[in-house]
ZATIMI-439446 format. One line per field, with one value per residue (C-alpha): residue number from 0; y negated, z negated, x. Coordinates in Angstrom, 3 decimals, decimal comma. Layout:
% ZATIMI-439446
pos <- c(NUM	...)
py <- c(Y	...)
pz <- c(Z	...)
px <- c(X	...)
% end
This chain:
% ZATIMI-439446
pos <- c(0	1	2	3	4	5	6	7	8	9	10	11	12	13	14	15	16	17	18	19	20	21	22	23	24	25	26	27	28	29	30	31	32	33	34	35	36	37	38	39	40	41	42	43	44	45	46	47	48	49	50	51	52	53	54	55	56	57	58	59	60	61	62	63	64	65	66	67	68	69	70	71	72	73	74	75	76	77	78	79	80	81	82	83	84	85	86	87	88	89	90	91	92	93	94	95	96	97	98	99	100	101	102	103	104	105	106	107	108	109	110	111	112	113	114	115	116	117	118	119	120	121	122	123	124	125	126	127	128	129	130	131	132	133	134	135	136	137	138	139	140	141	142	143	144	145	146	147	148	149	150	151	152	153	154	155	156	157	158	159	160	161	162	163	164	165	166	167	168	169	170	171	172	173	174	175	176	177	178	179	180	181	182	183	184	185	186	187	188	189	190	191	192	193	194	195	196	197	198	199	200	201	202	203	204	205	206	207	208	209	210	211	212	213	214	215	216	217	218	219	220	221	222	223	224	225	226	227	228	229	230	231	232	233	234	235	236	237	238	239	240	241	242	243	244	245	246	247	248	249	250	251	252	253	254	255	256	257	258	259	260	261	262	263	264	265	266	267	268	269	270	271	272	273	274	275	276	277	278	279	280	281	282	283	284	285	286	287	288	289	290	291	292	293	294	295	296	297	298	299	300	301	302	303	304	305	306	307	308	309	310	311	312	313	314	315	316	317	318	319	320	321	322	323	324	325	326	327	328	329	330	331	332	333	334	335	336	337	338	339	340	341	342	343	344	345	346	347	348	349	350	351	352	353	354	355	356	357	358	359	360	361	362	363	364	365	366	367	368	369	370	371	372	373	374	375	376	377	378	379	380	381	382	383)
py <- c(358,085	359,956	358,025	354,714	355,792	356,932	353,762	351,621	353,565	353,207	349,429	349,118	351,407	350,804	347,650	349,643	352,116	349,375	347,538	350,763	351,352	347,757	348,295	351,584	350,501	347,149	346,862	346,956	344,532	342,008	342,383	341,741	343,464	340,935	341,568	345,336	345,387	343,203	345,681	348,677	346,965	346,378	350,021	351,376	349,015	350,122	353,859	354,490	353,273	354,952	353,786	350,872	349,899	346,381	345,843	347,098	344,754	341,818	342,520	343,044	340,119	337,796	338,924	339,111	335,439	333,987	336,592	335,683	331,879	331,168	333,985	332,657	329,099	329,981	330,408	327,539	324,508	321,310	318,432	314,946	315,188	317,252	314,754	312,782	315,843	317,231	313,966	313,547	317,178	316,670	313,558	314,777	318,119	316,522	314,116	317,020	318,963	315,885	315,036	318,678	318,796	315,602	316,668	320,149	318,659	316,719	319,920	322,569	321,108	318,894	321,905	323,684	323,445	321,418	320,604	317,628	319,697	322,512	319,986	318,824	322,397	323,166	320,052	321,200	324,789	323,848	321,197	323,114	326,644	328,883	327,144	323,889	325,694	326,938	323,527	321,760	324,287	323,114	319,431	319,423	321,835	324,368	327,643	330,727	332,704	329,928	329,978	333,760	333,600	330,770	332,550	335,741	333,902	332,086	335,379	336,684	333,554	333,092	336,652	335,861	332,628	334,439	337,228	334,632	332,919	336,142	337,728	334,922	331,550	330,939	331,611	329,468	326,471	326,766	326,368	323,322	321,469	320,291	322,833	322,360	320,798	322,877	326,013	329,187	330,521	331,648	333,120	336,803	337,380	340,232	339,004	339,002	342,569	342,490	345,729	345,490	342,289	341,578	340,987	344,357	345,558	342,660	344,825	346,334	346,249	345,732	349,061	348,585	347,490	343,880	343,911	345,239	342,735	339,858	341,166	341,421	337,810	336,563	338,506	337,273	333,665	334,413	335,801	332,771	330,345	332,321	332,338	328,581	327,881	330,130	328,488	325,028	326,244	327,572	324,285	322,450	324,533	326,864	324,135	323,100	326,407	327,326	323,805	323,531	327,080	326,599	323,118	324,369	327,437	325,262	322,502	324,832	327,064	324,081	322,798	326,214	326,330	323,538	325,584	327,190	330,216	331,209	330,128	332,296	335,448	337,610	339,210	336,736	335,768	339,382	340,577	337,707	338,592	342,169	340,893	338,908	342,014	343,793	340,782	340,941	344,554	344,200	341,035	342,529	345,624	343,330	342,476	344,923	344,876	347,052	344,244	341,615	340,391	337,365	337,681	335,441	332,189	331,932	328,147	328,275	330,726	328,451	325,418	327,194	328,580	325,154	323,546	326,170	326,331	322,745	321,382	323,605	322,294	318,692	319,209	320,622	317,565	315,216	317,145	316,712	312,972	312,480	314,893	317,166	320,423	323,572	325,476	322,549	322,022	325,714	326,184	323,018	324,256	327,576	325,745	323,887	326,627	329,609	327,891	327,955	331,711	332,369	329,911	332,344	334,984	332,561	331,376	335,029	335,603	332,551	333,574	330,013	329,579	325,829	325,179	327,052	324,206	321,689	324,069	324,704	320,957	320,429	323,120	321,642	318,195	319,890	321,560	318,198	316,266	318,915	318,165	314,400	314,554	317,192	315,212	312,055	313,771	315,407	311,990	310,449	313,088	312,160	308,831	310,434)
pz <- c(-211,720	-209,407	-210,817	-210,042	-206,470	-205,921	-207,339	-205,180	-202,064	-203,051	-203,435	-200,040	-198,088	-199,760	-197,685	-194,461	-195,665	-196,783	-193,445	-191,622	-193,796	-193,253	-189,495	-189,678	-192,078	-191,450	-195,072	-196,326	-193,597	-194,965	-198,490	-197,144	-197,811	-200,393	-202,821	-202,258	-202,926	-205,973	-207,432	-206,589	-208,239	-211,452	-211,532	-210,854	-213,292	-216,142	-215,449	-214,463	-216,602	-215,498	-217,213	-215,287	-213,616	-215,043	-213,361	-210,041	-210,339	-211,097	-208,160	-205,608	-206,738	-206,730	-203,302	-201,263	-201,267	-200,217	-197,448	-196,290	-196,324	-193,374	-191,268	-191,767	-190,992	-187,774	-185,854	-187,467	-185,486	-187,515	-186,876	-188,275	-188,714	-191,884	-193,642	-195,242	-196,759	-198,008	-199,696	-201,288	-202,439	-204,019	-205,923	-206,873	-208,046	-210,340	-211,617	-212,249	-214,305	-216,352	-217,114	-217,987	-220,404	-222,176	-222,342	-223,490	-226,235	-227,548	-227,529	-228,580	-229,160	-232,199	-234,444	-233,163	-234,721	-232,384	-230,288	-228,452	-227,607	-226,303	-224,137	-222,701	-221,974	-220,293	-218,159	-217,095	-216,295	-214,380	-212,265	-211,865	-213,065	-215,711	-215,276	-216,394	-219,318	-220,488	-220,012	-221,995	-224,807	-225,296	-224,709	-227,202	-229,706	-229,635	-231,615	-229,579	-230,798	-229,606	-226,192	-225,908	-226,902	-224,471	-221,669	-222,314	-222,254	-219,106	-217,265	-218,350	-217,412	-214,147	-213,252	-213,801	-211,806	-208,814	-208,996	-208,876	-205,831	-203,937	-204,661	-203,852	-204,724	-201,231	-199,584	-202,166	-201,616	-197,855	-198,265	-200,528	-199,017	-195,521	-193,371	-191,103	-187,920	-185,794	-187,454	-188,592	-186,940	-183,381	-183,014	-183,882	-187,459	-189,910	-191,642	-188,453	-188,791	-188,059	-186,167	-182,558	-181,773	-179,699	-182,853	-184,369	-184,209	-185,205	-185,286	-181,854	-179,851	-182,876	-182,399	-178,691	-177,483	-177,114	-180,421	-182,347	-180,616	-181,579	-185,131	-185,399	-184,297	-186,664	-189,632	-188,908	-188,893	-192,044	-193,801	-192,790	-194,171	-197,417	-197,803	-197,287	-199,571	-202,353	-202,102	-202,431	-205,378	-207,151	-206,572	-208,126	-211,302	-213,156	-214,160	-210,560	-208,771	-208,009	-206,946	-204,571	-203,269	-202,337	-200,940	-198,805	-197,556	-196,551	-194,938	-192,970	-191,985	-190,638	-188,800	-187,219	-186,044	-183,575	-181,940	-178,905	-178,572	-182,089	-181,952	-178,926	-180,742	-181,686	-185,009	-187,353	-189,089	-189,317	-190,855	-193,331	-194,144	-194,874	-197,442	-199,037	-199,176	-201,044	-203,375	-203,980	-205,140	-207,198	-209,025	-209,762	-211,251	-213,738	-215,418	-218,317	-219,871	-222,781	-224,224	-223,952	-227,411	-228,061	-231,803	-232,025	-231,256	-229,873	-229,826	-227,673	-225,274	-225,014	-224,404	-221,666	-219,942	-220,069	-218,363	-215,585	-214,701	-215,724	-213,417	-210,604	-211,071	-211,170	-208,074	-206,202	-207,170	-206,054	-202,817	-202,010	-202,755	-200,796	-198,007	-198,476	-196,599	-198,631	-197,719	-198,427	-201,816	-202,686	-201,724	-203,589	-206,706	-206,436	-205,940	-209,204	-211,332	-210,121	-208,569	-204,937	-204,674	-204,681	-201,850	-199,007	-200,620	-200,752	-197,174	-196,152	-198,048	-196,318	-192,906	-192,500	-191,827	-191,295	-195,037	-195,830	-195,472	-197,210	-200,115	-200,544	-200,470	-203,244	-205,309	-204,847	-205,931	-208,931	-209,852	-209,661	-211,600	-214,170	-216,784	-216,632	-216,695	-219,440	-221,669	-221,117	-221,865	-225,023	-226,445	-225,168	-226,981	-230,318	-229,989	-229,626)
px <- c(-93,456	-95,819	-98,767	-97,085	-96,333	-99,909	-101,469	-99,150	-100,136	-103,782	-103,513	-101,802	-104,141	-107,523	-108,221	-107,861	-110,465	-112,840	-112,512	-113,336	-116,404	-117,556	-117,397	-119,294	-122,044	-123,791	-124,956	-121,368	-120,344	-122,841	-121,434	-117,931	-114,605	-113,384	-116,246	-116,092	-112,336	-112,863	-115,356	-113,146	-110,191	-112,126	-113,198	-109,713	-108,020	-110,267	-110,005	-106,392	-103,495	-100,254	-97,074	-95,631	-98,909	-98,740	-95,388	-96,760	-99,731	-97,451	-95,138	-97,922	-100,064	-97,043	-95,828	-99,028	-100,074	-96,689	-96,579	-100,078	-100,102	-97,757	-99,237	-102,758	-101,697	-99,860	-103,125	-105,056	-106,152	-106,120	-108,497	-108,824	-112,587	-112,164	-109,890	-112,734	-114,392	-111,077	-110,092	-113,523	-113,492	-110,070	-111,151	-114,632	-113,255	-110,692	-113,333	-115,754	-113,180	-112,286	-115,934	-116,689	-113,744	-114,861	-118,527	-117,518	-115,396	-118,388	-120,486	-117,972	-114,523	-115,057	-115,522	-112,413	-108,989	-106,754	-109,837	-108,267	-105,188	-107,394	-109,223	-105,919	-104,846	-108,175	-107,777	-104,325	-105,239	-108,415	-106,768	-103,525	-102,908	-101,356	-98,006	-99,647	-101,267	-97,881	-96,293	-99,010	-98,714	-95,135	-95,928	-98,826	-97,225	-100,077	-99,602	-98,712	-101,735	-104,069	-102,397	-102,817	-106,497	-107,245	-105,403	-107,392	-110,716	-109,607	-109,063	-112,481	-114,433	-112,509	-113,428	-117,133	-116,741	-115,210	-117,774	-120,570	-119,070	-118,365	-121,749	-124,173	-122,634	-121,236	-124,607	-126,406	-124,129	-124,462	-128,215	-127,992	-125,047	-124,124	-122,337	-119,361	-120,778	-118,408	-119,741	-118,005	-114,904	-115,300	-111,825	-111,327	-110,259	-110,034	-113,157	-115,236	-116,394	-120,084	-120,815	-121,789	-119,891	-116,823	-114,822	-115,614	-111,991	-109,718	-106,584	-107,206	-103,995	-101,749	-99,972	-99,316	-95,899	-97,022	-98,872	-95,871	-93,589	-95,890	-96,189	-92,401	-91,905	-94,618	-93,268	-89,728	-90,972	-92,968	-89,883	-87,817	-90,402	-90,698	-86,908	-86,606	-89,583	-88,293	-84,876	-86,399	-88,463	-85,371	-83,571	-86,522	-86,269	-88,653	-91,083	-91,733	-91,075	-94,681	-95,633	-92,671	-93,173	-96,836	-96,181	-93,289	-95,159	-98,112	-96,045	-93,778	-96,714	-98,645	-95,560	-94,992	-98,618	-97,821	-95,043	-96,679	-94,338	-95,391	-99,031	-99,821	-98,707	-101,670	-102,647	-100,913	-104,138	-105,280	-102,004	-102,129	-105,722	-104,687	-102,187	-105,017	-107,185	-104,375	-104,128	-107,886	-107,947	-104,759	-105,801	-109,227	-107,562	-105,802	-109,137	-108,832	-112,302	-111,165	-109,078	-111,808	-112,776	-114,950	-114,701	-111,649	-113,435	-116,970	-116,633	-113,502	-115,160	-118,207	-115,982	-114,066	-117,167	-118,813	-115,805	-115,686	-119,365	-120,149	-117,457	-118,759	-122,306	-121,127	-118,997	-122,001	-124,072	-121,300	-120,858	-124,547	-124,382	-121,148	-122,136	-119,141	-119,652	-120,274	-117,114	-114,777	-116,443	-116,224	-112,596	-111,543	-113,333	-111,488	-108,188	-108,750	-110,309	-108,274	-105,189	-103,922	-103,150	-106,912	-107,626	-106,816	-109,024	-111,957	-111,339	-111,511	-114,745	-116,263	-114,884	-113,623	-109,925	-110,401	-110,622	-107,413	-104,903	-107,164	-107,778	-104,062	-103,418	-105,986	-104,298	-100,839	-102,084	-103,681	-100,387	-98,621	-101,283	-102,240	-99,570	-100,055	-103,846	-103,928	-101,581	-103,646	-106,984	-105,613	-104,790	-108,027	-110,105	-108,539	-110,381	-113,839)
% end
């Protein structure tokens, strides 16, 4: 019991300590709090295993993103100039995943039992998410043990994919692809922590009377949106709950951002970012390296890794040809490969709140299309 309390407190307070260290030490500030928290989470998750930790991880990881999305959207300014890039990123990303699945099947999948069905499931999970993977398992009548193995490999490869992006992938893509002509965010945010600047203390003033009043109003609006969104999700049923929840949170958050009495409240983005930092360390702690075994199916692991990194490479090539900016391409790739809950984390790592709504929209479309596209690809692969 004590161990569970301590690990919960650690997860909730560790981001505050990391943010402080990033402000004090320029080298850590350049690495960024998201990557640091990710590495700390991996270390903690593979050292400490108190009874009930898995339940704590599940609760915190499930709660943080819904709490964060409306708060982060409240202070966003939306502009029409990004619509072209967002639409092209959505289409090119889905095309890249589909091509990677078909090419991977020709290289790896033909020798696998139920290869076409696996290709369909990979299409579903990498355009939508785990909910699509589970749905396609039932639709395609895939054995439970195959589902468990694929899901385990997915977590391992997705972890490597995110680590690549957070460590140097973002900087690499910004060199090779066009950048947002308006440039990075100029408004204060929790990620703007470079020492010596005016934005060095994003939470400054939060614990004053005005700051607490603003935070109270923002959190009340946040709670109301979450309540309405969860209710709509429950009405839609289990199969569509996550899709409806994310769609509702995004739509209502964007709508609220146009309400001036709410938009002028300070610290909404920073509080939302803190929830994402908690999500980052918790989800990283769920990567249990002890249980990683590649002995079950090297071919399946190769197929999965090819789809993840092959689709990323193809999307980068398409982005260069179509002149999609680097951050929009990156966040759409994350929305497809890792699902919408990881979009705010990537927007934080890129210090670019402008891609948040577009990335969530890509993820929601992926949720909606994943089952249909996966089922179609599974049957298409039987013809190859």
